[in-house]
Every structure is written in C-alpha cells, then in structure tokens.
MOPAC internal coordinates of N, CA, C and O (Angstrom, degrees):
PM7 1SCF
backbone

  N    0.0000 0     0.00 0     0.00 0    0    0    0
  C    1.4452 1     0.00 0     0.00 0    1    0    0
  C    1.5312 1   108.03 1     0.00 0    2    1    0
  O    1.2310 1   120.16 1   -55.01 1    3    2    1
  N    1.2787 1   117.29 1   124.99 1    3    2    1
  C    1.4622 1   122.57 1  -178.43 1    5    3    2
  C    1.5150 1   110.05 1   -84.39 1    6    5    3
  O    1.2310 1   121.87 1   -45.73 1    7    6    5
  N    1.3374 1   114.03 1   134.27 1    7    6    5
  C    1.4588 1   119.58 1   177.77 1    9    7    6
  C    1.5160 1   108.02 1   -99.03 1   10    9    7
  O    1.2310 1   120.53 1   -49.69 1   11   10    9
  N    1.2982 1   116.58 1   130.31 1   11   10    9
  C    1.4471 1   121.52 1  -179.82 1   13   11   10
  C    1.5289 1   107.57 1   -92.13 1   14   13   11
  O    1.2310 1   121.21 1   -54.99 1   15   14   13
  N    1.3443 1   115.28 1   125.01 1   15   14   13
  C    1.4662 1   120.92 1   179.45 1   17   15   14
  C    1.5120 1   107.75 1  -113.86 1   18   17   15
  O    1.2310 1   121.37 1   -39.57 1   19   18   17
  N    1.2885 1   114.99 1   140.43 1   19   18   17
  C    1.4571 1   121.28 1   179.68 1   21   19   18
  C    1.5287 1   109.07 1   -59.41 1   22   21   19
  O    1.2310 1   120.30 1   -42.21 1   23   22   21
  N    1.3049 1   117.03 1   137.79 1   23   22   21
  C    1.4686 1   122.26 1  -178.59 1   25   23   22
  C    1.5219 1   111.89 1   -62.57 1   26   25   23
  O    1.2310 1   119.70 1   147.16 1   27   26   25
  N    1.3095 1   118.19 1   -32.84 1   27   26   25
  C    1.4668 1   121.10 1   179.32 1   29   27   26
  C    1.5290 1   110.98 1   -64.13 1   30   29   27
  O    1.2310 1   120.72 1   143.76 1   31   30   29
  N    1.3324 1   116.24 1   -36.24 1   31   30   29
  C    1.4761 1   119.72 1   178.99 1   33   31   30
  C    1.5244 1   110.25 1   -68.82 1   34   33   31
  O    1.2310 1   120.23 1   132.30 1   35   34   33
  N    1.3052 1   117.17 1   -47.70 1   35   34   33
  C    1.4689 1   119.35 1   179.11 1   37   35   34
  C    1.5151 1   111.15 1   -62.88 1   38   37   35
  O    1.2310 1   120.32 1   142.93 1   39   38   37
  N    1.3302 1   116.99 1   -37.07 1   39   38   37
  C    1.4593 1   120.50 1   177.61 1   41   39   38
  C    1.5230 1   111.15 1   -64.79 1   42   41   39
  O    1.2310 1   119.97 1   138.12 1   43   42   41
  N    1.3264 1   117.67 1   -41.88 1   43   42   41
  C    1.4684 1   121.53 1   179.81 1   45   43   42
  C    1.5181 1   110.70 1   -64.86 1   46   45   43
  O    1.2310 1   120.11 1   137.29 1   47   46   45
  N    1.3426 1   117.40 1   -42.71 1   47   46   45
  C    1.4692 1   121.26 1   178.88 1   49   47   46
  C    1.5221 1   110.10 1   -65.06 1   50   49   47
  O    1.2310 1   120.27 1   136.98 1   51   50   49
  N    1.3087 1   117.08 1   -43.02 1   51   50   49
  C    1.4653 1   121.00 1   179.26 1   53   51   50
  C    1.5222 1   111.10 1   -62.00 1   54   53   51
  O    1.2310 1   120.56 1   135.55 1   55   54   53
  N    1.3246 1   116.53 1   -44.45 1   55   54   53
  C    1.4658 1   119.77 1   179.64 1   57   55   54
  C    1.5284 1   111.45 1   -64.11 1   58   57   55
  O    1.2310 1   120.69 1   141.58 1   59   58   57
  N    1.3175 1   116.29 1   -38.42 1   59   58   57
  C    1.4652 1   119.64 1   178.04 1   61   59   58
  C    1.5228 1   110.65 1   -64.38 1   62   61   59
  O    1.2310 1   120.35 1   136.04 1   63   62   61
  N    1.3137 1   116.93 1   -43.96 1   63   62   61
  C    1.4709 1   120.69 1   178.69 1   65   63   62
  C    1.5273 1   111.12 1   -63.03 1   66   65   63
  O    1.2310 1   120.29 1   138.01 1   67   66   65
  N    1.3257 1   117.04 1   -41.99 1   67   66   65
  C    1.4641 1   120.71 1   178.65 1   69   67   66
  C    1.5207 1   110.23 1   -63.86 1   70   69   67
  O    1.2310 1   120.34 1   139.42 1   71   70   69
  N    1.3332 1   116.95 1   -40.58 1   71   70   69
  C    1.4597 1   121.31 1   179.56 1   73   71   70
  C    1.5326 1   110.77 1   -61.66 1   74   73   71
  O    1.2310 1   120.37 1   134.96 1   75   74   73
  N    1.3355 1   116.89 1   -45.04 1   75   74   73
  C    1.4640 1   121.17 1   179.98 1   77   75   74
  C    1.5199 1   110.82 1   -63.82 1   78   77   75
  O    1.2310 1   120.50 1   135.09 1   79   78   77
  N    1.3246 1   116.65 1   -44.91 1   79   78   77
  C    1.4651 1   120.67 1  -179.93 1   81   79   78
  C    1.5280 1   110.36 1   -65.72 1   82   81   79
  O    1.2310 1   120.15 1   142.37 1   83   82   81
  N    1.3266 1   117.32 1   -37.63 1   83   82   81
  C    1.4658 1   120.44 1  -178.70 1   85   83   82
  C    1.5247 1   111.62 1   -69.42 1   86   85   83
  O    1.2310 1   120.17 1   147.87 1   87   86   85
  N    1.3413 1   117.27 1   -32.13 1   87   86   85
  C    1.4646 1   120.02 1  -178.22 1   89   87   86
  C    1.5251 1   113.43 1   -82.57 1   90   89   87
  O    1.2310 1   119.79 1   164.77 1   91   90   89
  N    1.3146 1   118.00 1   -15.23 1   91   90   89
  C    1.4693 1   121.27 1  -174.84 1   93   91   90
  C    1.5307 1   113.45 1   -58.61 1   94   93   91
  O    1.2310 1   118.59 1   132.44 1   95   94   93
  N    1.3402 1   120.29 1   -47.56 1   95   94   93
  C    1.4631 1   118.38 1   179.68 1   97   95   94
  C    1.5300 1   113.16 1   -61.91 1   98   97   95
  O    1.2310 1   120.45 1   141.60 1   99   98   97
  N    1.3155 1   116.74 1   -38.40 1   99   98   97
  C    1.4650 1   119.71 1   179.16 1  101   99   98
  C    1.5239 1   110.76 1   -65.85 1  102  101   99
  O    1.2310 1   120.21 1   138.78 1  103  102  101
  N    1.3215 1   117.20 1   -41.22 1  103  102  101
  C    1.4635 1   120.57 1   178.42 1  105  103  102
  C    1.5284 1   110.65 1   -64.69 1  106  105  103
  O    1.2310 1   120.64 1   137.34 1  107  106  105
  N    1.3278 1   116.38 1   -42.66 1  107  106  105
  C    1.4609 1   120.29 1  -179.93 1  109  107  106
  C    1.5202 1   110.79 1   -63.32 1  110  109  107
  O    1.2310 1   120.48 1   136.06 1  111  110  109
  N    1.3202 1   116.68 1   -43.94 1  111  110  109
  C    1.4601 1   120.23 1   179.33 1  113  111  110
  C    1.5228 1   111.04 1   -66.65 1  114  113  111
  O    1.2310 1   120.20 1   143.76 1  115  114  113
  N    1.3203 1   117.22 1   -36.24 1  115  114  113
  C    1.4612 1   120.40 1   175.31 1  117  115  114
  C    1.5152 1   111.38 1   -61.96 1  118  117  115
  O    1.2310 1   120.37 1   138.88 1  119  118  117
  N    1.3327 1   116.91 1   -41.12 1  119  118  117
  C    1.4673 1   120.26 1   176.57 1  121  119  118
  C    1.5262 1   111.59 1   -64.01 1  122  121  119
  O    1.2310 1   120.69 1   140.96 1  123  122  121
  N    1.3314 1   116.29 1   -39.04 1  123  122  121
  C    1.4645 1   119.98 1   178.26 1  125  123  122
  C    1.5276 1   110.46 1   -63.27 1  126  125  123
  O    1.2310 1   120.11 1   134.55 1  127  126  125
  N    1.3287 1   117.39 1   -45.45 1  127  126  125
  C    1.4602 1   120.98 1   179.74 1  129  127  126
  C    1.5274 1   111.49 1   -63.64 1  130  129  127
  O    1.2310 1   120.81 1   139.41 1  131  130  129
  N    1.3299 1   116.07 1   -40.59 1  131  130  129
  C    1.4572 1   119.63 1   179.99 1  133  131  130
  C    1.5259 1   110.62 1   -65.35 1  134  133  131
  O    1.2310 1   120.19 1   138.58 1  135  134  133
  N    1.3120 1   117.24 1   -41.42 1  135  134  133
  C    1.4620 1   121.07 1   178.26 1  137  135  134
  C    1.5260 1   110.67 1   -65.24 1  138  137  135
  O    1.2310 1   120.26 1   138.29 1  139  138  137
  N    1.3144 1   117.11 1   -41.71 1  139  138  137
  C    1.4638 1   120.75 1   178.94 1  141  139  138
  C    1.5264 1   110.84 1   -63.76 1  142  141  139
  O    1.2310 1   120.45 1   138.46 1  143  142  141
  N    1.3232 1   116.74 1   -41.54 1  143  142  141
  C    1.4683 1   119.92 1   179.31 1  145  143  142
  C    1.5257 1   110.72 1   -65.34 1  146  145  143
  O    1.2310 1   120.43 1   139.46 1  147  146  145
  N    1.3062 1   116.79 1   -40.54 1  147  146  145
  C    1.4714 1   120.45 1   178.77 1  149  147  146
  C    1.5278 1   110.57 1   -64.55 1  150  149  147
  O    1.2310 1   120.39 1   135.47 1  151  150  149
  N    1.3261 1   116.86 1   -44.53 1  151  150  149
  C    1.4696 1   120.62 1   179.26 1  153  151  150
  C    1.5240 1   111.14 1   -63.06 1  154  153  151
  O    1.2310 1   120.57 1   140.14 1  155  154  153
  N    1.3259 1   116.51 1   -39.86 1  155  154  153
  C    1.4621 1   119.97 1   178.40 1  157  155  154
  C    1.5221 1   110.83 1   -65.14 1  158  157  155
  O    1.2310 1   120.29 1   140.17 1  159  158  157
  N    1.3198 1   117.05 1   -39.83 1  159  158  157
  C    1.4624 1   120.50 1   177.28 1  161  159  158
  C    1.5127 1   111.88 1   -61.52 1  162  161  159
  O    1.2310 1   120.34 1   135.73 1  163  162  161
  N    1.3261 1   116.95 1   -44.27 1  163  162  161
  C    1.4648 1   120.39 1   178.29 1  165  163  162
  C    1.5259 1   110.28 1   -64.49 1  166  165  163
  O    1.2310 1   120.42 1   142.00 1  167  166  165
  N    1.3258 1   116.80 1   -38.00 1  167  166  165
  C    1.4653 1   120.27 1   178.83 1  169  167  166
  C    1.5296 1   110.87 1   -61.19 1  170  169  167
  O    1.2310 1   120.30 1   136.73 1  171  170  169
  N    1.3307 1   117.03 1   -43.27 1  171  170  169
  C    1.4587 1   120.16 1   179.19 1  173  171  170
  C    1.5233 1   111.56 1   -68.23 1  174  173  171
  O    1.2310 1   120.31 1   143.33 1  175  174  173
  N    1.3343 1   117.01 1   -36.67 1  175  174  173
  C    1.4639 1   119.65 1   176.31 1  177  175  174
  C    1.5264 1   110.51 1   -61.87 1  178  177  175
  O    1.2310 1   120.77 1   136.78 1  179  178  177
  N    1.3237 1   116.14 1   -43.22 1  179  178  177
  C    1.4640 1   119.95 1   178.59 1  181  179  178
  C    1.5257 1   111.25 1   -65.21 1  182  181  179
  O    1.2310 1   120.17 1   142.02 1  183  182  181
  N    1.3252 1   117.29 1   -37.98 1  183  182  181
  C    1.4597 1   120.63 1   179.46 1  185  183  182
  C    1.5296 1   110.88 1   -63.76 1  186  185  183
  O    1.2310 1   120.43 1   138.17 1  187  186  185
  N    1.3247 1   116.79 1   -41.83 1  187  186  185
  C    1.4651 1   120.81 1   178.44 1  189  187  186
  C    1.5248 1   110.05 1   -64.95 1  190  189  187
  O    1.2310 1   120.44 1   138.35 1  191  190  189
  N    1.3300 1   116.76 1   -41.65 1  191  190  189
  C    1.4598 1   120.20 1   179.22 1  193  191  190
  C    1.5236 1   110.96 1   -63.16 1  194  193  191
  O    1.2310 1   120.10 1   137.51 1  195  194  193
  N    1.3213 1   117.41 1   -42.49 1  195  194  193
  C    1.4674 1   121.00 1   178.80 1  197  195  194
  C    1.5253 1   110.31 1   -63.94 1  198  197  195
  O    1.2310 1   119.91 1   139.38 1  199  198  197
  N    1.3327 1   117.77 1   -40.62 1  199  198  197
  C    1.4629 1   120.43 1   177.64 1  201  199  198
  C    1.5187 1   110.98 1   -61.95 1  202  201  199
  O    1.2310 1   120.30 1   139.44 1  203  202  201
  N    1.3275 1   117.04 1   -40.56 1  203  202  201
  C    1.4692 1   119.64 1   178.03 1  205  203  202
  C    1.5207 1   111.19 1   -63.63 1  206  205  203
  O    1.2310 1   120.53 1   138.14 1  207  206  205
  N    1.3190 1   116.60 1   -41.86 1  207  206  205
  C    1.4661 1   119.86 1   178.93 1  209  207  206
  C    1.5247 1   110.76 1   -64.40 1  210  209  207
  O    1.2310 1   120.24 1   139.70 1  211  210  209
  N    1.3274 1   117.15 1   -40.30 1  211  210  209
  C    1.4621 1   120.43 1   178.03 1  213  211  210
  C    1.5270 1   111.21 1   -64.96 1  214  213  211
  O    1.2310 1   120.76 1   143.70 1  215  214  213
  N    1.3298 1   116.15 1   -36.30 1  215  214  213
  C    1.4631 1   120.57 1   176.50 1  217  215  214
  C    1.5140 1   110.87 1   -61.67 1  218  217  215
  O    1.2310 1   120.54 1   135.65 1  219  218  217
  N    1.3284 1   116.58 1   -44.35 1  219  218  217
  C    1.4614 1   120.78 1   179.14 1  221  219  218
  C    1.5259 1   110.34 1   -62.24 1  222  221  219
  O    1.2310 1   120.54 1   136.08 1  223  222  221
  N    1.3410 1   116.57 1   -43.92 1  223  222  221
  C    1.4644 1   119.77 1   178.48 1  225  223  222
  C    1.5222 1   111.79 1   -63.11 1  226  225  223
  O    1.2310 1   120.39 1   141.29 1  227  226  225
  N    1.3117 1   116.87 1   -38.71 1  227  226  225
  C    1.4687 1   120.54 1   179.23 1  229  227  226
  C    1.5162 1   110.99 1   -63.99 1  230  229  227
  O    1.2310 1   120.38 1   136.55 1  231  230  229
  N    1.3286 1   116.88 1   -43.45 1  231  230  229
  C    1.4636 1   119.84 1   178.57 1  233  231  230
  C    1.5226 1   111.22 1   -64.60 1  234  233  231
  O    1.2310 1   120.21 1   139.66 1  235  234  233
  N    1.3271 1   117.20 1   -40.34 1  235  234  233
  C    1.4602 1   120.15 1   179.05 1  237  235  234
  C    1.5207 1   110.84 1   -64.78 1  238  237  235
  O    1.2310 1   120.26 1   137.51 1  239  238  237
  N    1.3336 1   117.11 1   -42.49 1  239  238  237
  C    1.4699 1   120.28 1   179.44 1  241  239  238
  C    1.5305 1   110.87 1   -65.90 1  242  241  239
  O    1.2310 1   120.46 1   140.14 1  243  242  241
  N    1.3231 1   116.73 1   -39.86 1  243  242  241
  C    1.4729 1   120.10 1   178.50 1  245  243  242
  C    1.5200 1   110.61 1   -64.25 1  246  245  243
  O    1.2310 1   120.16 1   137.08 1  247  246  245
  N    1.3152 1   117.30 1   -42.92 1  247  246  245
  C    1.4634 1   120.85 1   178.79 1  249  247  246
  C    1.5222 1   110.56 1   -63.09 1  250  249  247
  O    1.2310 1   120.62 1   135.91 1  251  250  249
  N    1.3334 1   116.43 1   -44.09 1  251  250  249
  C    1.4662 1   119.92 1   179.63 1  253  251  250
  C    1.5276 1   110.90 1   -63.34 1  254  253  251
  O    1.2310 1   120.29 1   137.06 1  255  254  253
  N    1.3195 1   117.05 1   -42.94 1  255  254  253
  C    1.4702 1   120.31 1   178.33 1  257  255  254
  C    1.5108 1   112.17 1   -63.72 1  258  257  255
  O    1.2310 1   120.50 1   138.46 1  259  258  257
  N    1.3219 1   116.66 1   -41.54 1  259  258  257
  C    1.4697 1   120.63 1   178.36 1  261  259  258
  C    1.5222 1   110.51 1   -63.63 1  262  261  259
  O    1.2310 1   120.06 1   138.87 1  263  262  261
  N    1.3094 1   117.49 1   -41.13 1  263  262  261
  C    1.4702 1   120.51 1   177.91 1  265  263  262
  C    1.5207 1   110.63 1   -62.62 1  266  265  263
  O    1.2310 1   119.97 1   140.94 1  267  266  265
  N    1.3226 1   117.66 1   -39.06 1  267  266  265
  C    1.4610 1   120.34 1   179.01 1  269  267  266
  C    1.5229 1   111.22 1   -67.82 1  270  269  267
  O    1.2310 1   120.62 1   141.22 1  271  270  269
  N    1.3241 1   116.43 1   -38.78 1  271  270  269
  C    1.4728 1   119.26 1   179.50 1  273  271  270
  C    1.5249 1   110.39 1   -63.59 1  274  273  271
  O    1.2310 1   120.56 1   136.29 1  275  274  273
  N    1.3401 1   116.54 1   -43.71 1  275  274  273
  C    1.4600 1   119.61 1  -178.73 1  277  275  274
  C    1.5257 1   112.79 1   -71.61 1  278  277  275
  O    1.2310 1   119.77 1   159.60 1  279  278  277
  N    1.3205 1   118.04 1   -20.40 1  279  278  277
  C    1.4644 1   119.89 1  -178.19 1  281  279  278
  C    1.5230 1   112.57 1   -94.56 1  282  281  279
  O    1.2310 1   119.06 1  -179.32 1  283  282  281
  N    1.3225 1   119.40 1     0.68 1  283  282  281
  C    1.4691 1   121.87 1  -178.85 1  285  283  282
  C    1.5281 1   110.18 1   -62.43 1  286  285  283
  O    1.2310 1   119.84 1   133.60 1  287  286  285
  N    1.3182 1   117.91 1   -46.40 1  287  286  285
  C    1.4646 1   120.53 1  -179.08 1  289  287  286
  C    1.5211 1   110.90 1   -63.25 1  290  289  287
  O    1.2310 1   120.39 1   139.34 1  291  290  289
  N    1.3030 1   116.85 1   -40.66 1  291  290  289
  C    1.4592 1   120.71 1  -179.42 1  293  291  290
  C    1.5173 1   110.71 1   -64.41 1  294  293  291
  O    1.2310 1   120.39 1   137.37 1  295  294  293
  N    1.3226 1   116.86 1   -42.63 1  295  294  293
  C    1.4623 1   120.20 1   179.74 1  297  295  294
  C    1.5177 1   110.62 1   -66.62 1  298  297  295
  O    1.2310 1   120.02 1   136.66 1  299  298  297
  N    1.3311 1   117.57 1   -43.34 1  299  298  297
  C    1.4636 1   119.57 1  -179.74 1  301  299  298
  C    1.5246 1   111.04 1   -66.30 1  302  301  299
  O    1.2310 1   120.23 1   145.17 1  303  302  301
  N    1.3360 1   117.17 1   -34.83 1  303  302  301
  C    1.4708 1   119.98 1   175.28 1  305  303  302
  C    1.5185 1   110.80 1   -64.89 1  306  305  303
  O    1.2310 1   120.84 1   137.46 1  307  306  305
  N    1.3269 1   116.00 1   -42.54 1  307  306  305
  C    1.4661 1   119.65 1   179.93 1  309  307  306
  C    1.5165 1   111.00 1   -64.35 1  310  309  307
  O    1.2310 1   119.72 1   141.12 1  311  310  309
  N    1.2972 1   118.14 1   -38.88 1  311  310  309
  C    1.4796 1   121.93 1   178.94 1  313  311  310
  C    1.5237 1   109.66 1   -66.92 1  314  313  311
  O    1.2310 1   120.27 1   137.81 1  315  314  313
  N    1.3380 1   117.10 1   -42.19 1  315  314  313
  C    1.4692 1   120.11 1   179.54 1  317  315  314
  C    1.5192 1   111.42 1   -63.96 1  318  317  315
  O    1.2310 1   120.48 1   137.36 1  319  318  317
  N    1.3220 1   116.70 1   -42.64 1  319  318  317
  C    1.4703 1   120.27 1   178.75 1  321  319  318
  C    1.5152 1   109.98 1   -65.35 1  322  321  319
  O    1.2310 1   119.48 1   140.10 1  323  322  321
  N    1.3150 1   118.61 1   -39.90 1  323  322  321
  C    1.4591 1   121.09 1   178.93 1  325  323  322
  C    1.5105 1   110.80 1   -64.08 1  326  325  323
  O    1.2310 1   119.59 1   142.76 1  327  326  325
  N    1.3389 1   118.39 1   -37.24 1  327  326  325
  C    1.4820 1   121.15 1   178.11 1  329  327  326
  C    1.5218 1   111.33 1   -68.98 1  330  329  327
  O    1.2310 1   120.91 1   145.08 1  331  330  329
  N    1.3371 1   115.87 1   -34.92 1  331  330  329
  C    1.4749 1   118.61 1   179.66 1  333  331  330
  C    1.5266 1   110.37 1   -71.13 1  334  333  331
  O    1.2310 1   120.25 1   143.84 1  335  334  333
  N    1.3136 1   117.12 1   -36.16 1  335  334  333
  C    1.4564 1   120.12 1  -178.25 1  337  335  334
  C    1.5314 1   112.12 1   -76.72 1  338  337  335
  O    1.2310 1   119.60 1   151.01 1  339  338  337
  N    1.3002 1   118.37 1   -28.99 1  339  338  337
  C    1.4530 1   122.83 1  -179.89 1  341  339  338
  C    1.5352 1   109.37 1  -119.81 1  342  341  339
  O    1.2310 1   120.62 1   -95.65 1  343  342  341
  N    1.3262 1   116.41 1    84.35 1  343  342  341
  C    1.4870 1   118.21 1  -176.29 1  345  343  342
  C    1.5050 1   113.43 1   -71.61 1  346  345  343
  O    1.2310 1   120.10 1   180.00 1  347  346  345

C-alpha cells in the first residue's frame, strides 16, 4: 500500500539533507584548522619551555666554570704546599 506524503514535507526533508551534506566539508575543514592551530600552540609552548630549560643549564654551566676559574690559584697553591711538605 503506497503512502502519499505531502510534497512540502518531502521538499523540506530533501532541503535539510542537502544542507547537512553541503556543510560537511566546511565543518571538516574547520576541525582540521582548529586541530592544526591547537597543535601549533602546544609546539610553541614546548619551544618556550625548552628555551627556559636551556637558559637554566647555561647559567649553571657558567657558574660552575667561573667557580673553577677562581679556584685555580687555590688548587695550585695546595699542590705546591703538598709538594713542599712531602719531598
């Protein structure tokens, strides 16, 4: 038994389906752009964090090197005194 449906209803359903199908590529591309922007943001956050860590390491290495430079005379004096005491 065939059911007769009003043409306005079928037209409205068809238009809705066409609208959804037509918007799908734009929505998908919007999701791609949003994901790319989020990934880029995280990448920059990680880059800043790595730079901060490298800065800390640089300061620590500089401090250690400076301490070694200032202790050269003390070490050489200690070695000279040890040689004089133990001929």
